[in-house]
C-alpha positions in Angstrom: -3.2 150.1 71.0 -0.1 149.3 69.2 1.7 148.6 72.4 -1.0 146.2 73.5 -1.0 144.4 70.2 2.8 144.0 70.3 2.7 142.7 73.8 0.0 140.1 72.9 2.0 139.0 69.8 5.1 138.7 72.0 3.3 136.6 74.5 2.1 134.3 71.7 5.6 133.9 70.4 7.0 133.2 73.9 4.2 130.6 74.4 4.8 128.9 71.1 8.6 128.8 71.7 8.0 127.2 75.1 5.8 124.5 73.5 8.5 124.0 70.9 11.1 123.4 73.5 8.9 120.9 75.3 8.4 119.0 72.1 12.1 119.0 71.5 12.8 117.5 74.9 10.0 114.9 74.6 11.3 113.8 71.3 14.7 113.3 72.8 13.1 111.4 75.8 11.2 109.0 73.5 14.2 108.3 71.3 16.4 107.8 74.4 13.9 105.3 75.8 13.9 103.4 72.5 17.7 103.2 72.5 17.6 102.0 76.1 15.2 99.2 75.1 17.4 98.2 72.1 20.4 98.1 74.4 18.6 95.9 76.9 17.3 93.5 74.3 20.1 93.4 71.7 23.3 94.1 73.7 22.4 92.9 77.2 20.1 90.1 75.9 17.5 91.0 78.5 19.8 89.8 81.3 19.9 93.1 83.2 18.1 92.6 86.5 16.0 95.8 86.5 12.8 96.3 84.5 12.7 98.6 81.5 10.7 101.3 83.4 13.3 101.4 86.2 16.0 101.9 83.6 14.1 104.8 82.0 13.5 106.3 85.5 17.2 106.1 86.2 18.0 107.6 82.9 15.6 110.5 83.5 17.1 111.0 87.0 20.6 111.1 85.5 19.6 113.7 82.9 18.0 115.8 85.6 21.1 115.6 87.8 23.4 116.6 84.9 21.1 119.6 83.9 20.8 120.7 87.5 24.6 121.1 87.7 24.8 123.0 84.4 25.2 126.6 85.1 25.5 129.6 82.8 24.0 127.8 79.8 20.6 128.4 78.1 19.3 126.7 75.0 16.1 125.1 73.8 16.9 121.7 75.2 17.4 123.1 78.7 14.3 125.3 78.4 12.2 122.2 77.4 13.5 120.3 80.5 12.6 123.2 82.7 9.1 123.4 81.3 8.6 119.7 81.9 9.9 119.6 85.5 7.6 122.5 86.3 4.6 120.8 84.6 1.2 120.9 86.4 0.7 117.4 88.1 -2.9 117.5 87.0 -1.7 117.4 83.3 0.2 114.1 84.0 -2.9 112.8 85.8 -5.4 113.5 83.1 -3.1 112.7 80.1 -1.4 109.5 81.1 -3.6 107.8 83.8 -6.6 107.1 81.5 -4.3 105.4 79.0 -2.4 103.2 81.4 -5.4 102.2 83.5 -7.8 101.4 80.7 -5.1 99.5 78.8 -4.4 97.3 81.8 -8.1 96.5 82.2 -9.2 96.3 78.6 -6.3 94.2 77.3 -6.5 91.7 80.2 -7.7 88.1 79.7 -11.1 88.2 81.5 -11.6 84.5 81.3 -8.4 84.0 83.3 -8.9 86.7 85.9 -12.6 86.0 86.5 -12.1 83.2 89.1 -9.7 85.6 91.0 -12.1 88.5 91.3 -13.3 87.9 94.9 -9.7 87.3 96.1 -8.5 90.4 94.3 -11.3 92.5 95.9 -10.2 91.1 99.3 -6.6 92.1 98.7 -7.5 95.4 97.2 -10.0 96.3 100.0 -9.2 94.9 103.4 -5.7 94.0 102.3 -4.9 97.6 101.4 -6.5 98.9 104.7 -4.2 96.5 106.7 -1.1 97.7 104.8 -2.1 101.4 105.2 -2.6 100.8 108.9 0.9 99.2 109.3 2.5 102.1 107.4 0.5 104.7 109.4 1.6 103.2 112.7 5.2 103.2 111.6 5.0 106.8 110.3 3.4 108.0 113.5 5.5 106.2 116.2 8.8 105.5 114.4 9.3 108.6 112.2 10.7 111.6 114.0 8.5 114.0 111.9 5.6 114.2 114.4 2.9 113.5 111.8 -0.7 113.2 112.8 -2.7 110.1 112.2 -4.5 111.7 109.2 -1.2 112.6 107.5 0.2 109.1 108.3 -2.8 107.4 106.7 -2.6 109.6 103.6 1.1 108.6 103.5 0.3 104.9 103.8 -2.4 105.1 101.0 0.2 106.5 98.6 2.7 103.6 99.3 0.2 100.8 99.5 -0.6 100.3 95.8 1.5 97.6 94.1 3.2 97.9 90.7 1.7 95.5 88.2 4.4 96.3 85.5 7.3 94.9 87.5 5.5 92.1 89.5 3.6 90.6 86.6 6.6 90.8 84.2 8.7 88.9 86.7 5.9 86.3 87.2 5.7 85.7 83.4 9.5 85.3 83.1 9.7 82.9 86.1 7.1 80.5 84.9 4.6 81.0 87.7 1.0 79.8 87.3 -1.5 81.9 85.3 -3.9 82.1 88.2 -1.3 83.7 90.4 -0.2 86.2 87.8 -3.9 87.0 87.1 -4.6 87.5 90.8 -1.7 89.9 91.3 -2.5 91.7 88.0 -6.2 92.2 88.9 -5.3 93.2 92.5 -2.9 95.8 91.1 -5.7 97.3 89.0 -8.2 97.4 91.9 -5.9 98.6 94.7 -4.8 101.5 92.6 -8.4 102.6 92.8 -8.9 101.7 96.5 -5.7 103.3 97.7 -6.6 106.4 95.7 -10.1 106.5 97.2 -8.7 106.3 100.7 -6.2 109.1 99.9 -9.0 111.3 98.5 -11.2 110.7 101.6 -8.5 111.6 104.1 -7.2 114.5 102.0 -10.7 116.0 102.1 -10.7 115.6 105.9 -7.3 117.3 106.2 -8.3 120.3 104.1 -11.7 120.5 105.8 -14.0 119.5 103.0 -15.4 116.4 104.9 -15.9 117.5 108.5 -18.7 115.1 109.5 -19.2 111.4 109.9 -22.2 111.4 107.5 -20.2 113.2 104.8 -17.3 110.7 105.2 -19.6 107.7 104.9 -21.3 109.2 101.8 -17.9 109.8 100.2 -16.8 106.2 100.9 -19.9 104.8 99.2 -19.7 107.3 96.4 -16.1 106.5 95.6 -16.2 102.7 96.1 -19.6 102.0 94.6 -20.4 104.9 92.4 -17.2 104.6 90.3 -17.6 100.9 89.4 -21.4 101.3 88.7 -20.8 104.2 86.4 -18.0 102.3 84.7 -20.1 99.2 84.1 -23.0 101.3 82.7 -20.6 103.0 80.3 -19.1 99.7 79.4 -22.6 98.3 78.4 -23.2 101.3 76.2 -19.7 101.0 74.6 -20.2 97.3 73.8 -23.6 98.0 72.2 -22.1 100.9 70.1 -19.0 99.0 69.0 -21.1 96.0 68.0 -22.8 98.2 65.4 -19.4 99.0 63.8 -18.1 96.2 61.5 -14.4 96.3 60.5 -14.2 100.1 60.8 -10.6 100.1 62.0 -10.1 103.8 62.5 -13.6 104.3 64.1 -13.2 101.4 66.6 -9.6 102.2 67.7 -10.2 105.9 68.1 -13.5 105.2 69.9 -11.7 103.3 72.7 -9.2 106.1 73.2 -12.0 108.7 73.3 -14.1 106.6 75.7 -11.1 106.2 78.1 -10.6 110.0 78.4 -14.3 110.9 78.4 -15.3 108.4 81.2 -12.2 109.4 83.3 -13.1 113.1 83.1 -16.8 112.7 83.7 -16.3 110.4 86.6 -13.6 112.6 88.2 -14.9 116.1 87.5 -18.6 115.9 86.8 -19.8 113.0 89.1 -16.9 113.2 91.6 -16.7 109.5 91.9 -13.5 107.3 91.6 -12.3 107.8 88.0 -9.8 105.0 88.4 -12.4 102.4 89.6 -14.8 103.6 86.9 -12.3 103.1 84.2 -11.2 99.7 85.6 -14.8 98.5 85.7 -15.5 99.7 82.2 -12.3 98.2 80.9 -13.0 94.8 82.5 -16.6 94.7 81.2 -15.3 95.5 77.7 -12.6 92.8 78.1 -15.4 90.3 78.9 -17.2 91.2 75.7 -14.0 91.9 73.8 -15.4 90.5 70.6 -17.5 93.6 70.2 -14.3 94.6 68.4 -14.4 93.4 64.8 -12.2 90.4 63.9 -10.0 92.4 61.5 -9.5 95.2 64.1 -8.5 92.9 67.1 -4.8 92.7 66.2 -4.3 96.4 65.1 -6.2 97.4 68.3 -3.9 95.5 70.6 -0.8 96.7 68.7 -2.0 100.4 68.8 -2.6 100.3 72.6 0.7 98.6 73.2 2.6 101.3 71.3 0.7 104.1 73.0 1.2 102.7 76.5 4.9 102.2 75.8 5.1 105.8 74.6 3.3 107.0 77.8 5.5 104.8 80.1 8.7 106.3 78.6 7.5 109.8 79.1 6.1 109.3 82.6 9.2 107.7 84.0 11.7 110.1 82.3 9.6 113.1 83.6 9.4 111.5 87.0 13.2 111.0 87.0 13.8 114.6 86.1 11.5 115.9 88.9 13.1 113.5 91.4 16.6 114.8 90.5 15.6 118.4 91.0 13.7 117.6 94.2 16.7 115.9 95.6 18.9 118.9 94.7 16.4 121.4 96.2 16.1 119.4 99.5 19.7 118.2 99.9 20.2 120.6 102.7 17.4 119.2 104.7 18.1 115.5 104.1 20.5 113.9 106.6 21.9 110.4 106.9 19.3 109.1 109.2 16.6 109.7 106.6 18.2 107.0 104.4 18.1 104.7 107.4 14.4 105.4 107.9 13.7 104.7 104.2 15.2 101.2 104.7 13.0 100.7 107.7 10.0 101.9 105.7 10.8 99.4 103.0 10.7 96.6 105.7 7.5 98.0 107.1 5.8 97.8 103.6 6.6 94.1 103.3 5.5 93.5 106.9 2.1 95.1 106.0 1.9 93.0 102.9 2.8 89.9 104.9 0.1 90.6 107.5 -2.5 91.2 104.8 -1.8 87.8 103.1 -1.8 85.9 106.5 -5.1 87.5 107.7 -6.9 87.1 104.3 -5.5 83.7 103.4 -8.6 81.8 104.8 -11.0 84.0 102.9 -8.9 83.6 99.7 -9.1 79.8 100.1 -12.9 80.2 100.7 -13.2 82.1 97.4 -11.8 79.0 95.5 -8.2 80.1 94.9 -5.6 77.6 96.1 -2.1 78.9 96.6 0.9 76.9 97.5 3.4 78.1 100.0 5.8 79.2 97.2 3.0 81.1 95.5 2.0 82.8 98.8 5.6 84.0 99.1 5.3 85.3 95.6 2.1 87.1 96.6 4.1 88.8 99.4 7.3 89.6 97.5 7.4 88.1 94.0 10.2 85.7 95.0 9.5 82.7 92.8 12.3 81.5 90.4 12.2 78.4 88.2 9.2 76.4 87.1 7.1 73.6 88.4 7.8 70.0 87.3 4.3 69.6 85.9 4.7 72.7 83.6 8.2 71.5 82.6 6.9 68.1 81.4 4.2 69.7 79.3 6.8 72.2 78.0 9.1 69.3 76.9 6.4 67.5 75.1 5.3 70.7 73.3 8.9 71.3 72.2 9.2 67.7 71.1 6.1 68.1 69.0 7.6 71.2 67.5 10.9 69.4 66.7 9.0 66.5 65.0 7.0 68.9 62.9 10.1 70.8 61.9 12.0 67.6 61.1 9.2 66.5 58.8 9.3 69.8 57.0 13.1 69.5 56.8 12.9 66.0 55.5 10.5 67.3 52.8 12.9 70.1 51.9 15.8 67.8 51.5 13.9 65.9 48.7 13.0 69.0 46.8 15.3 70.0 44.0 15.3 73.7 44.8 17.1 73.0 48.1 19.8 70.7 46.7 22.5 73.3 47.2 21.7 74.1 50.9 24.4 73.7 53.4 22.7 71.5 56.0 25.4 71.9 58.6 24.9 75.7 58.5 21.1 75.1 58.9 21.7 73.6 62.3 21.7 77.1 63.7 18.0 77.5 62.9 16.6 74.3 64.3 14.4 74.0 67.4 17.3 72.5 69.4 19.3 75.7 68.9 16.4 77.9 69.8 15.8 76.0 73.1 19.6 76.2 73.9 19.5 80.0 73.4 16.4 80.3 75.4 18.1 78.5 78.3 21.1 80.8 78.1 18.8 83.8 78.4 16.5 82.4 81.1 19.2 80.5 83.0 17.2 77.3 82.8 18.2 73.7 81.8 15.4 72.8 79.4 17.7 72.0 76.6 19.6 69.4 78.6 16.4 67.5 79.3 15.1 68.2 75.8 18.2 66.6 74.3 17.7 63.4 76.3 14.3 62.8 74.7 14.5 59.9 72.1 14.4 61.0 68.5 11.6 59.4 66.6 13.6 59.0 63.4 17.3 59.1 63.2 17.4 59.4 59.5 15.8 62.9 59.8 18.7 64.3 61.6 20.9 66.6 59.6 24.2 64.9 60.1 22.8 61.5 58.9 21.5 63.1 55.7 24.7 65.0 55.0 26.3 62.5 52.6 23.1 61.4 50.8 22.9 62.0 47.1 20.3 64.4 46.1 19.0 64.6 42.5 20.7 67.3 40.6 18.7 70.2 39.2 18.1 69.6 35.5 19.2 73.2 34.8 22.7 72.3 35.8 23.0 69.8 32.9 23.3 72.2 30.0 26.2 72.6 27.6 28.6 75.5 27.7 27.1 77.0 24.5 23.3 77.5 24.7 21.1 78.2 21.7 17.8 80.0 22.2 15.1 79.8 19.5 12.6 82.6 19.4 9.0 81.4 20.2 6.5 82.1 17.5 4.2 84.9 18.4 1.0 83.0 17.8 2.1 79.8 19.4 0.9 79.0 23.0 1.6 75.3 23.9 -1.6 73.6 25.2 -1.3 71.8 28.5 -1.6 68.1 28.5 -5.0 66.8 29.7 -6.2 70.4 30.0 -9.9 70.9 30.6 -9.9 74.6 30.4 -11.2 74.6 26.8 -14.3 72.8 28.0 -15.2 75.4 30.7 -14.4 78.6 28.9 -17.5 80.1 27.4 -17.3 81.6 23.9 -16.3 85.2 24.0 -16.8 87.6 21.2 -13.7 89.0 19.5 -13.4 92.6 20.5 -10.3 93.2 18.5 -10.2 96.5 16.7 -8.1 97.7 13.9 -7.6 100.9 15.7 -3.9 101.1 16.7 -4.7 103.4 19.6 -7.1 100.8 21.1 -4.5 98.1 20.6 -1.8 100.1 22.3 -4.2 100.9 25.1 -5.0 97.2 25.6 -1.3 96.3 25.5 -0.5 99.0 28.1 -3.3 97.8 30.4 -2.2 94.2 30.0 1.4 95.2 30.8 0.3 97.0 33.9 -1.7 93.9 35.0 1.4 91.7 34.6 3.6 94.2 36.5 1.0 94.4 39.3 1.1 90.6 39.5 4.9 90.8 39.7 4.6 93.3 42.5 2.3 91.1 44.5 4.6 88.1 44.1 7.6 90.1 45.3 5.8 91.2 48.4 4.8 87.6 49.0 8.4 86.4 48.6 9.5 89.0 51.2 6.8 87.9 53.6 7.9 84.3 53.3 11.5 85.3 53.9 12.8 84.5 50.4 14.1 88.0 49.8 15.4 90.8 52.0 13.8 94.2 52.5 16.5 95.9 50.5 15.8 93.6 47.5 12.1 94.3 47.8 12.6 98.0 47.7 14.7 97.7 44.5 12.0 95.5 42.8 9.1 97.6 43.9 10.8 100.8 42.7 11.6 99.2 39.3 8.0 97.9 38.9 6.5 101.4 39.7 8.8 103.0 37.1 8.0 100.3 34.6 4.2 100.7 35.2 4.6 104.4 34.5 6.2 103.7 31.1 4.0 100.6 30.4 7.2 98.6 29.8 8.2 95.1 30.9 11.5 95.7 29.3 12.2 98.7 31.5 11.5 96.6 34.6 14.0 94.0 33.6 16.5 96.7 32.5 16.2 98.4 35.9 16.9 95.1 37.7 19.9 94.5 35.5 21.3 98.0 36.4 21.9 96.6 39.9 24.1 93.8 38.5 26.7 96.4 37.5 29.8 97.0 39.7 29.8 100.4 41.3 32.6 102.8 40.4 33.6 102.7 44.1 34.0 98.9 44.0 35.9 99.1 40.6 38.4 101.5 42.1 38.8 99.4 45.2 39.7 96.4 43.0 42.6 98.3 41.5 44.1 98.5 45.0 43.8 94.7 45.6 47.6 94.5 46.2 46.9 95.9 49.7 45.8 92.9 51.8 43.2 94.8 54.0 41.7 96.6 51.0 41.6 93.3 49.1 39.7 91.6 52.0 37.2 94.4 52.2 36.8 94.4 48.4 36.1 90.7 48.4 33.4 91.1 51.1 31.7 93.9 49.1 31.9 91.8 46.0 30.4 88.9 47.8 27.5 91.1 48.9 27.1 92.4 45.4 26.9 88.8 43.9 24.5 87.9 46.7 22.2 90.8 45.7 22.5 89.7 42.1 21.4 86.2 42.9 18.5 87.4 45.0 17.2 89.8 42.4 17.5 87.3 39.6 15.9 84.5 41.6 13.1 86.8 42.8 12.3 87.7 39.2 12.6 84.2 38.0 10.3 82.9 40.8 7.4 85.0 39.4 7.2 82.8 36.4 4.7 80.5 38.2 2.4 83.5 38.9 2.5 84.5 35.2 1.6 81.0 34.1 -1.2 80.9 36.6 -2.6 84.2 35.2 -2.6 82.6 31.7 -4.4 79.5 32.9 -6.9 81.1 35.3 -8.0 84.0 33.1 -8.0 82.7 29.5 -10.8 85.3 28.7 -8.1 88.0 28.5 -6.5 86.3 25.6 -9.8 86.2 23.8 -9.9 90.0 23.7 -6.9 90.2 21.5 -4.9 87.0 21.2 -2.1 88.5 19.2 -1.3 91.2 21.7 -1.7 88.8 24.6 0.7 86.3 23.1 3.2 89.1 22.3 3.2 90.5 25.9 3.3 87.0 27.3 6.1 86.0 25.0 8.1 89.1 26.1 8.0 88.3 29.8 8.7 84.6 29.1 11.9 85.7 27.2 13.0 87.7 30.2 12.3 84.7 32.5 14.4 82.5 30.2 17.2 85.0 30.3 17.0 85.0 34.1 17.3 81.2 34.1 20.6 81.3 32.1 22.0 83.9 34.5 21.0 81.7 37.5 22.7 78.8 35.9 25.9 80.7 35.5 25.7 82.2 39.1 25.1 78.7 40.5 28.2 77.3 38.8 30.5 80.3 39.1 29.8 81.4 42.6 29.2 78.2 44.4 29.9 79.5 48.0 27.7 82.5 47.5 24.9 80.4 45.9 25.1 77.8 48.7 24.9 80.5 51.4 22.0 82.2 49.6 20.0 79.0 49.3 20.8 78.1 52.9 19.6 81.6 54.0 16.4 81.1 51.9 15.8 77.7 53.4 16.5 79.0 56.9 14.0 81.9 56.4 11.3 79.4 55.3 12.1 77.1 58.2 11.9 79.9 60.7 8.5 80.8 59.3 7.4 77.2 59.7 8.7 77.1 63.3 6.9 80.3 64.1 3.7 78.8 62.7 4.3 75.6 64.7 4.8 77.3 68.1 1.8 79.6 67.4 -0.4 76.5 66.9 1.0 75.0 70.1 0.2 78.2 72.0 -3.3 78.5 70.5 -4.0 74.9 71.5 -2.8 75.5 75.1 0.2 73.2 74.8 2.8 76.0 75.2 2.8 78.6 77.9 2.5 82.3 77.1 6.0 83.2 78.4 7.9 80.4 76.6 5.9 81.1 73.5 6.9 84.8 73.5 10.5 83.9 74.3 10.9 81.5 71.4 9.0 83.7 69.1 11.4 86.6 70.0 14.4 84.3 69.2 12.9 83.3 65.9 12.2 87.0 65.0 15.8 87.9 66.0 17.2 85.2 63.7 14.9 86.3 60.9 16.1 89.9 61.4 19.7 88.7 61.2 19.0 86.9 57.9 17.1 90.0 56.7 20.4 91.9 57.0 22.4 89.0 55.6 24.0 88.0 58.9 24.0 84.2 58.2 25.3 82.0 61.0 28.4 80.4 59.5 29.7 77.0 60.6 33.3 76.9 61.8 35.6 76.6 58.8 33.0 78.0 56.4 33.9 81.4 54.9 32.1 84.0 52.8 34.5 83.9 50.0 34.4 83.9 46.2 36.2 81.1 44.5 39.3 81.9 42.5 38.2 82.2 38.8 41.3 80.3 37.7 40.1 77.2 39.5 36.9 77.2 37.5 38.6 76.7 34.2 38.7 73.1 32.9 41.6 74.1 30.6 44.1 74.1 33.4 42.5 71.7 35.9 44.3 68.5 34.7 47.8 70.1 34.7 50.5 69.1 37.2 50.5 71.4 40.3 53.8 73.1 39.3 52.5 73.8 35.8 49.2 75.0 37.1 50.9 77.5 39.5 53.0 78.8 36.7 50.0 79.4 34.4 48.1 81.0 37.3 50.8 83.6 37.7 50.7 84.3 34.0 46.9 84.5 33.8 46.5 86.7 36.8 47.8 89.7 34.9 45.3 89.0 32.2 42.2 88.9 34.5 39.5 91.5 33.7 36.0 92.4 34.8 33.3 93.5 32.3 30.0 95.2 33.0 26.6 94.0 31.6 26.0 94.9 27.9 29.6 95.8 27.4 30.7 95.1 23.8 33.9 92.9 23.5 34.3 93.3 19.8 31.9 94.3 16.9 31.1 92.5 13.7 33.8 93.0 11.0 36.3 94.3 13.6 39.9 93.0 13.5 40.3 91.0 16.6 43.5 91.7 18.7 42.3 90.0 21.9 40.2 86.9 22.5 38.5 86.3 25.9 38.6 83.1 28.0 35.4 83.2 30.0 35.8 82.4 33.7 32.4 83.6 35.0 29.5 85.2 33.2 27.8 84.9 29.8 28.8 86.3 26.5 26.0 86.7 23.9 26.3 86.6 20.2 23.1 87.3 18.3 22.9 86.0 14.7 19.7 86.4 12.8 17.6 87.0 15.9 18.9 83.7 17.4 21.1 84.4 20.4 24.0 82.1 21.3 25.3 82.2 24.9 28.9 81.3 25.7 29.6 80.3 29.3 32.6 79.4 31.4 35.5 77.7 29.6 34.7 79.1 26.1 37.2 81.4 24.3 35.3 83.9 22.2 37.1 85.4 19.2 39.8 82.9 19.3 39.2 81.8 15.6 39.7 85.4 14.4 42.7 85.9 16.6 44.3 82.7 15.3 43.7 83.4 11.6 44.7 87.1 11.9 43.2 88.0 8.5 39.7 87.0 9.5 37.6 89.7 11.1 35.0 89.1 13.9 32.1 87.1 12.5 29.6 88.9 14.6 29.2 91.3 17.6 30.0 89.7 20.9 28.7 91.5 24.0 28.5 90.7 27.7 25.1 89.3 28.4 23.0 90.2 31.5 25.3 90.1 34.5 29.0 90.6 35.2 31.7 88.9 33.2 35.0 87.7 34.5 37.4 86.8 31.7 41.1 86.4 30.8 42.3 88.5 27.9 44.3 86.4 25.4 46.5 88.2 22.9 48.6 86.8 20.1 51.6 86.3 22.4 49.6 84.3 25.0 47.9 82.3 22.3 51.3 81.2 20.9 52.3 80.2 24.5 49.1 78.1 24.6 49.8 76.4 21.3 53.4 75.6 22.2 52.4 73.9 25.4 51.9 70.2 24.8 49.3 69.9 27.6 47.2 72.9 26.5 47.5 72.8 22.7 44.9 70.0 22.0 42.2 71.9 24.0 43.1 75.2 22.4 43.1 73.8 18.8 39.8 72.1 19.6 38.3 75.4 20.7 39.5 77.1 17.6 38.0 74.4 15.5 34.6 74.7 17.1 34.5 78.5 16.6 35.7 78.2 13.0 33.0 75.6 12.2 30.3 77.6 13.9 31.1 80.9 12.3 31.9 79.7 8.8 30.4 76.3 8.0 27.3 76.0 10.0 24.9 76.7 7.2 26.8 74.4 4.8 26.9 71.5 7.3 23.3 72.1 8.3 24.1 71.4 12.0 23.3 73.6 14.9 25.9 74.9 17.3 25.6 72.1 19.8 25.9 69.4 17.1 29.0 71.1 15.7 30.7 71.1 19.2 29.8 67.4 19.6 31.2 66.7 16.1 34.6 68.3 17.0 34.8 66.4 20.3 34.2 63.0 18.7 35.9 63.4 15.3 38.8 65.8 15.7 42.3 64.3 15.8 45.4 66.1 17.1 48.9 65.4 16.0 51.8 67.1 17.8 55.2 67.2 15.9 54.5 63.9 14.2 55.7 63.0 10.8 55.1 60.1 8.4 51.5 59.6 9.6 49.2 58.3 7.0 45.5 59.4 7.0 43.2 57.1 5.0 39.9 58.7 3.9 36.9 56.9 2.6 35.1 58.0 -0.5 32.4 60.0 1.4 34.8 61.5 3.9 36.4 65.0 4.0 39.5 66.3 5.8 39.3 69.7 7.6 42.8 71.0 8.3 42.9 73.5 11.1 46.7 74.1 11.5 49.7 72.6 9.9 49.8 70.9 6.5 49.4 67.4 4.8 50.7 65.9 1.6 48.1 64.3 -0.7 49.4 61.5 -2.9 47.2 60.9 -5.9 48.2 59.3 -9.2 51.8 59.8 -8.5 51.4 63.5 -7.7 52.2 65.0 -4.3 49.9 67.9 -3.4 50.4 70.0 -0.3 47.4 71.2 1.6 47.5 73.7 4.5 
């Protein structure tokens, strides 16, 4: 008993291991097929002359040949290959056939193929019989194998079915008429069934199942009539059943798969009729009433079937290639050179049979209403058409011209919008319809672009180059001073919109406010979650519109989810800011910038980092409109607890305001990066618009299916490149970050020689600072001041932050006075800071330079007035800076200068001394 139990367990283990090895090899096969498809589309640009299925077959054949010559090795991969090459053919028949046949019939366009049904039946019936007869005659009298007529007819039935995958794909790419493609596609479906029926009939005769004329006639009618009748009956039931389901995605999709397998099995095994013809008939009937599938399930249904059939095709052709390889190895001793010669003659015989079929049936095809030109008849024989007809080309040109006009109008509109004022319009040329048509020509080997470029433009002023030098209104956000003052918004203050009618349509709502702190905290948390959810929806919309990349979306979604868990808007903003910091890896690389190659790679990484910073900040700032809309559209929420509502709303407005100041600095400090980002943003939106435009052309019938798919593929490829930040650069444009020294107005007016000298001096003083890093704290003795090149320094006094931008020197007043400590704490604001460290020695060099001293003294004066005399003078910071610029006088080594003061004037001495003569007394003031 124990021995039997162990044997049973061992057999189960062996069987499970065998299945595992098969799954291993199938996984490899599917991934290899996907890699082949990527290579064909991305590397070879679909220019390889063989279809994808042939490539996969060759790949499977190569793998089989390699494994067949592998001796003395045994592993799971080889065991899986062995299990597959010895697979039962009936498994392939029952697993893959229902999928491929039903997909071809169900996803066909019935309204296109309906006029070709009679012609397709003629070609699939009498046409197949003619082809089988020609091949049978050839096999009987030419082949030296002494086959009987029965075996020759069976051989001919195997070879007489056409391949719709290869033929129809070539027709679509060549620009042939839809009726011809539909005729060959439908014929391919039907002659699969008719050839299989003939094979089954003669197989039964050979094996002795059908030994009488009556039985043969019954089998012919049962296979040819019984299969389609059963399929149509099942199709009627399926349409009625699916009409009862409404937007049940899983039910409707799974039902179609279940029906395909069930009908195939019942027809083949239980009823013994043609399962292929039954499935084709059911699929065509369901294609005629395709809207039995719910509207919201149509697209997912088509995508699911396309994925499954691609999966099945990869497996079939790889398994077939492996079996062919081993069959060739096993029979190599019996195959001689003349067999290859006979295979060439057989290939010729197949085309002769096809030629004779078309010639004999041509009058009947014309009688059915299908008119084929001589070129299309040649295609029907051998798929030899290349190029497109003049009529279709004229329609194509007009459709493309319509697309160009619509895109030009959109582009003209973009150029007048302030948000696109920094776009590089030359760079955007790579994403216009003209470029898409040019790339389409390169792939299809056509000359549409040449004729397209000869069409007259309807408005020259809409072309990019003509608009290049036009002045575009500057963004108001650019026009801000270098020191920005932010006042805190009162909690209970919400500005009312001008001409607002909301107060007239909002019904009175009872005040549900409670003094319970737990309830208030609960309401605040719920409101915060609602705001964060709105942000999440806006981020996804921005990604869909091409405004942000997938990587950026992941960062934003992750930060939102964590913030929702903590009920904190502040955490969301803090997590975004974390990505502004330079990584330790990048910081260490910057220390090796004396190596040219490392310096170049570091600059590229830094450029990508700044690009991500811009994208994150802009994405967050763009959500401000959605937040404002929530406030306008749902004022009832504020009536629940206005105080908490205003507090939460004020918090997110503060973060949006902070983001706006970061964007201002990024826009000014990293002009090249900002320009490329805005161009990429504009290009993504333009590609979305072009995709919509060609879809409308296709849906209205102005654009052919093949050209539509080709242009759509080019648009998707360009969008994918932009998704991974592969922006097409114009010759001469580089992805570089500007030298921070060139951003400083302090040195800009110097002679070139002096500027070069100062640049060498300042290079050693250049430093990077991370967000929130403290430069010096309040009351600390200042040893180093900081000349800001890029970034923002924040000084918060009495809850009123002051932001210092590029060109300011923070801490210079304390460094100049030596005995005066830091007036307040200065820290790096949100974002990176690039600054030059100024110590006492460098400050003295500045003050001794006649060209720089006036600007340095003026900066010292501004900081002294702001930090010591602001309250006394009752002026804000911007007014004090303006006062220094207009009233300050600078005297350099000048004696005997008399300064006359009026009665209400005062003299503020920053450096140096003056003598005051009053009533004969000489008083010295420093």
